[in-house]
N, C-alpha and C positions, 0 to 999 in steps of 0.2 A: 924459320920463316913464320911458322904457325904461332910461335910464342910471341913474336914481334907484333903480328896482327892482333893477337888477343890483348897484348899490353896497350896497343894503340886504342883499341875499342874500349877498354876499361877506362883509360884516361879521358877519352871523349865523353863517355857516359857520365863520369864523375864531374867533368867541367860543365856538362849540360845540366846536371842537377844543381850545381852551384849557381849557374847563370839564371835558372828559372825561378822567379819569385814565387813565394807561397801564394796560394789563392786568397785574395782579400775577401773579408766578410762583406756580403751584399748590404748596402745601406739604402733605405727608402726614406723619402721625405713625407712627413705627415703634417697635417694642418688642423688647427682647432681655433675656436673662439674663446679665449681665456677670460670670459666674463660670466661664467656659468658654474660657479662653485656649488657643490664640492667636486663637480666633474672635471672642471678645468679653471685655473686662475693663475696669476703670476705671483711668484714669491718676491722677496726683496731684491734678488739678483735678476729679476725680470725673466726668470725661467718658468716654463709651463709646468705646473704641478697639479695633482688631483687624481681622482679615481680613473679617469680615462687615460692619463699619462702613465699611471702605474700598470694599467691593464695592457696597453699597447707595448710597453717595455717588457712586461712579463711574457707576452706572446712572442716578441722578437727573441728574447733570451732562449725561450723554449725551442724555437725553430732555427736558431743560429744565424739570425740576421740583426742588423742595427736599424734604429729609427732616429731621425732628426725631427723633433717636433717644433713646429713654427706656430706663431699666433697671428691671426688676422680677423678682421671683422666678419661676422656671420654671412653677410650678403655676398662676400667673395669666395666663400669656401668651395662651393661646388664648381664654380667656373675654374678655379685654380686646379681642381682635380681633372676636369674634362679637357682643359687645354694642355695638359701634360706638365704643368708647373710643379704639381705635387702628386704623390702616389697614393696617399691614403687620407681620408677624412675621418677623424674620430672626435666627435663634438656633441655627444648626447643626441645623435641624430635618429629620429624616429623613422622606422622603415615604413614607407607608404607606397601604394601602387604608383602614384605619380612620380615619386622619386626613383622608383625602380625602372622607369622608362629610360632614364638617362645615366644611371650608375648601378653597379652591382653591390649587394650587401652581404656581409658575413651572417652567420647564424646570430640570432639575438644574444646580446650579452647583458642586458639590463631591462627590467620591466618598470614602466612609469605610468603616471596618470595625471591628467589635468586637475588643478584645484582652482577654485575662485577665492581670491583674497579681498576682503573688505575691511573697513575700519570698524572697530568696536562701536556698537550702537547703530550700525547700518540696518535699515529695514530689509535688505536683500537676504533672502533665504535659499534661493535656488536659481539655476541658470536663466530660466524664463523671466526672472525679475529684473534682468539686466536690460531688457528692451527699453529703448529710449534714454539710456544712461550712457555716459562716457566710460569706455572699457579700455584699459591699457593692456597691450600685448607686445611681445618681442617680434619685430618685423620678420616675416617668413618662417616662423616656427609653427608647430602644430597647434599651439595656443591661438595663434593668428587664424589658422585654418578652421578651428572649431568655432570661433566667434563669427567668422565669415559665413559659415554654413547656417548659423542661427539667424544672423541679422543682415546678410548680404555683403558681398565683397566690397562694394563701394559705399557702404554705410558711413555717414559722417561721424557716427558715434564711436567708431573704432579708432583708437589712438595708438599708433605704432612707434615703438622705441627701438634704439639700436641695441640695447641689452635690457635684461629683466630688472636689473638694479635701478635703472633710470625710471622704469615703469612703476616700481614700488615706491620710489621716492616721490613720484608724482601723486600716487595714491595718498601718501602721508601728508602731502601738501594740499589735498582735496582737489587736485586737478583732474582726477578721474574718480569714478565711484567704485570701480573694482578693477582687479588685474586677474587675468587668466594665464596660468603658467604651470610648468611641470612641478609635481609634488616635492620631489627631493630638493630641488633648487629653492623653492619657497621655504621649506622647513629649515634648510641650511641658513637662509637669510634671516629668518626669525631667531635662530640660535645665536647668530652673531650680531643681532640688532634687538636685544631684549626690551629696549625702551619703546619699540613700536607697538602700538595697541591695535593689532590686526586680528581678524577672525577668519578661519578657513572653512570653506564650504566644499564638501565632496559631493558633487551632484551625481545622481544615479545615471544620468545620460552619458557621462564620460566613460569611455572605454579604456581598457588597459592598452598601453602602447609598448612597442618593443624597440629598444635602441640597437642599431647595427653599425658595424665599421664599413665605410664605403670605399670602393676602389673604382677605377675607370671601367666602363662597360667593356666586357670581354677579356679583362685581365685575370683569367682563370688561375694562372700559376700563383700569383700573389694571394688571390682569394682563397685558394686551397691551403696555402701556407698559414694564412691567418686563422682559418677555421680549424686547422690541425692544432695550432698553438692554443687557441681558445679552449678546445676540447682537452688539451693536455694540462693546462693550468687549472681547469675545473677538476680534472681527475687527480691531480697531485696535491690539491688543497691550497694552491697559491691564490686562486680567484677568491676563495672564501676568506682568506686572511686580508686581502685588499678590501673586500666588501666590508668586513668588520671594522677595518681601520677608519673607513669613511662614514659608515651607516650604523655601526654597532651590530647587535644581534638581529 
């Protein structure tokens, strides 16, 4: 009788193990604006590639989860996060007190700074020289915020564009006198458009900015996972390899 019960229990456990599927890897949806090379852009297959894509994928691999990265216009990124459509925003997003009110950020993963771009021969030498001139910015970015603080949110001289490439094209066509944008993006544009005769101005009033990975307010479990992964890829050298790939030494 004892042997029969033992055999039945053993068979039951075995069947239970067979019937129970392996725990699937957790998958998160991330979103970015793929018009901000070298941080994010689309390749020929319309896949999101760039520094941010490599960073979030390295973090995911380190922590044992997966990420599906989607592209959408900048204006919709934060709404898609807060309404639950996406789990993560990684789009060269500067951590600011205003943004921290509506979302939580990882530890900083990249330092940036604003630059002024003008055409060669322009008399502009510093930020204050932009007063009364048409200035191009990407709508809703920290470049937009910096110019607003200097000249007023409703200034008619601020020209807002969907992406920074459009703003720089407008500068090339003399539609604006200057563009204010993140340094790495501007420099990447110039490398890939060597025919443009632009000059860069690093104004002393511009402060260093810190990019962070955003999650919905209160999503501590995901934020902790991202921070642990970020610390991990910095410790094992993966972060440094990705940084060198896109920015050199």
